[in-house]
C-alpha positions as CSV (number, residue, x, y, z in Angstrom):
1,M,103.3,131.9,39.7
2,D,106.3,132.2,42.0
3,D,104.2,133.3,44.9
4,L,101.7,130.5,44.3
5,W,104.3,127.8,44.4
6,D,106.2,129.5,47.3
7,D,102.9,129.4,49.3
8,I,102.2,125.8,48.3
9,T,105.8,124.8,49.4
10,K,105.2,126.5,52.8
11,L,101.7,125.0,53.2
12,S,103.1,121.6,52.3
13,A,105.7,121.8,55.0
14,V,103.0,122.6,57.6
15,C,100.7,119.8,56.4
16,R,103.6,117.3,56.3
17,K,104.5,118.2,59.8
18,A,101.0,117.6,60.9
19,G,101.0,114.2,59.2
20,E,104.6,113.2,60.1
21,H,103.2,110.2,62.1
22,L,102.0,108.7,58.8
23,P,104.0,106.8,56.2
24,D,104.8,109.0,53.1
25,E,102.7,106.9,50.7
26,E,99.6,107.2,53.0
27,L,100.1,110.9,53.3
28,K,100.2,111.2,49.5
29,A,97.1,109.1,49.1
30,L,95.2,111.1,51.7
31,Q,96.1,114.4,50.0
32,V,94.9,113.0,46.7
33,G,91.6,112.1,48.5
34,K,91.5,115.7,49.8
35,V,91.2,116.9,46.2
36,A,88.1,114.8,45.7
37,E,86.7,116.0,49.0
38,E,87.1,119.7,48.1
39,A,85.7,119.2,44.6
40,S,82.7,117.4,46.2
41,E,82.2,120.4,48.5
42,A,82.0,122.7,45.4
43,M,79.5,120.4,43.8
44,H,77.4,120.4,47.1
45,A,77.5,124.2,47.1
46,L,76.3,124.2,43.5
47,H,73.4,121.9,44.3
48,G,72.5,124.2,47.2
49,L,72.7,127.2,45.0
50,K,70.2,125.5,42.6
51,G,67.9,124.5,45.5
52,L,68.7,120.8,45.1
53,T,69.7,120.0,48.7
54,T,67.6,119.3,51.8
55,C,70.1,120.6,54.3
56,G,68.8,124.1,54.3
57,D,72.3,125.7,53.8
58,A,72.3,128.9,51.8
59,H,74.8,128.8,49.0
60,S,76.1,131.3,46.5
61,W,78.5,131.4,43.6
62,S,81.0,132.8,46.0
63,K,80.8,129.6,48.1
64,V,81.2,127.5,44.9
65,Q,84.3,129.5,43.9
66,N,85.7,129.2,47.5
67,D,85.4,125.4,47.3
68,L,86.8,125.3,43.8
69,V,89.9,127.2,45.0
70,G,90.1,124.7,47.9
71,A,90.2,121.9,45.3
72,V,93.0,123.7,43.4
73,I,95.0,124.2,46.5
74,A,94.5,120.5,47.5
75,A,95.6,119.4,44.0
76,L,98.7,121.5,44.0
77,L,99.6,120.2,47.5
78,A,99.1,116.7,46.2
79,M,101.4,117.3,43.3
80,H,104.0,118.8,45.8
81,Y,103.6,115.7,48.0
82,V,104.2,113.4,45.0
83,D,107.3,115.3,43.8
84,P,108.4,118.2,46.0
85,E,111.3,119.2,43.7
86,G,109.5,118.7,40.4
87,A,105.9,119.6,41.1
88,R,106.1,123.1,39.5
89,A,107.8,122.0,36.3
90,T,105.5,119.0,36.0
91,F,102.4,121.3,36.5
92,E,103.7,123.8,33.9
93,E,104.4,121.0,31.3
94,I,101.0,119.4,31.8
95,F,99.2,122.7,31.9
96,H,100.8,123.8,28.6
97,R,99.9,120.5,27.0
98,R,96.3,120.4,28.2
99,T,95.6,124.0,27.2
100,R,97.0,123.7,23.7
101,R,93.6,123.6,22.0
102,G,92.5,126.8,23.7
103,R,95.6,128.6,22.7
104,E,95.3,127.5,19.1
105,A,91.7,128.5,19.0
106,A,92.5,132.0,20.4
107,D,95.3,132.4,17.9
108,A,93.0,131.5,15.0
109,A,90.3,133.9,16.1
């Protein structure tokens, strides 16, 4: 996890530099919107995989996964934008809470 958050911190610095002409609150809002955009791309790829688009693009599970990772990166960047110092701890606390049922079910099995 250290490498992941180190990479997010570095990427955040690069992205913040590119957006330094924007107010901080606008930059945060745009990054949250980027999460939705990336997730939408994953959904579009899934539709293409199932033959439900008319754009003619060839899609694969690999493309879906690529776009899902893009959504995860965008979400972690958004968390870092919101709270650069506390993003990791906040993520770990929320992740632990939201995965409780899965851990309990695995322990019971």
